N, C-alpha and C positions, 0 to 999 in steps of 0.2 A: 556471366549472366546477371542481370539486374534483379535485385530483390525489391519487393513492394512491402508496404506496411502490413498487408495481409500475410505475406510470407513470414515476417517477423512475429506477428501475432500467433500464427499457426505453430511456429517453433516454440514460442513461449508457452502457449496453452498445452502443448504436448508434453512439456517437462515439469509443469508446476501443478500444485493442488489448487483447487478452487473451493472457496468457502461460501456457502449460501448466506444470504442476509439473515435467515432464521437462525442458523448456527452461530453467526457472528453476534446477534443480539444478546445471547446468553453469556457471551464472553466479555462484554463491556464492563470495565471496572475490575476485572480479575487481574491480580498482580502478575500472573504468568503469561499474560497476553498484551502485546503492544499493537495498537492500530497505527498504521503509517499512512498519512495523507500525502499523496504525491501530486496533488493539484497545485496550480499556481496560487500565489497569495491573493490575487484579486478574486479568484473563485471562492476561496475560504472567507474572505471579507464580506462578500455579497451573499453567500449561501449558508455559512456556518460550517461546523465540522462535528465529527463524532467526539463526544466529551473525552478528554484525556489523550486524544490522538497526538502523535508526534508529526510535525510537518517536515517533510523532506521532498521538496519539489523534484519532479522527474529529472530536470536538468542538472540538479546538484546531488542526486542520490549516491553516485559512486564516491563522491568526495565525503559525504556524510558517513558512509559505511566503512571506508578504508581507514584503519587505525593509524596509518602513516600520513594521512592527510591532515593539514592544519585545520580543516573544517570538520574533522571527525566528530560525530555525536556518540558519546559513550553508550547510549542506549542500545546501539547496534552490536555492542560487544557482550551484551547480556544473553544469558542462556534462556531465552523466552520464545514464545510463539509470536511471529510477526504476521499481521494481516494487513496487506496493502490495499488501498482503495483510491479511486479517482472519481471522475464524474460518472462514467458508465461501464468501466471495467477494462478498457484497452490499455491505457497507460499503466494501470496497476498490474496487469498481466506481464507487461514488459519489465516493470520494476521488480516484481517478484522473481522473475526469471534471472535478472541481473543479480539480485541479492543472493539467490541460490548459487549462481556462478562464483560469487565473491565469498562463499563459505557459510552463509547463514542456512542452517538445515531445516528449521521449522518455519517455513514460509508459505503463504498462500495469498491468493488474490480474491477479493470479495466480488462475487458475481453481481453484475448490474451496477456496481459502484454506489456512489453517494445518492444518486437519484433513486435507486431501488431501496436504499436505507430509509430515505425520507418517506417513500411510498408505503413502506412497511411500518411506519410509525416509530422508527428508531429515534432515540434522543439526539438532539442537536444543540450544540453550544454556539452562541454567537459572540463574536468579540466586541 
């Protein structure tokens, strides 16, 4: 049976935690929390990002998480809370689900993504 993106999103959302923008706003800058931006570089360049966020595009996420990968980012080995976000929440739900499958226990997806963050007046850094 063929799976659609809706099937994958439903599976992801059923197994991960979702963090509201309001809850995420109070976590910016806290040493115990890492925001992970899974958007493409072009989106970040044109729209900005959450200050201090780590960039791990959705297409390279598994390579960044896996400590045996030559592209591994050591931030993913830290015992911290990871909040994934994208433009509207779909890619970050998939990313959070995959990160959880890869052994990261404290992971969530930010509801509404970067658009909701901006609409709520969250801080934005521009490169």
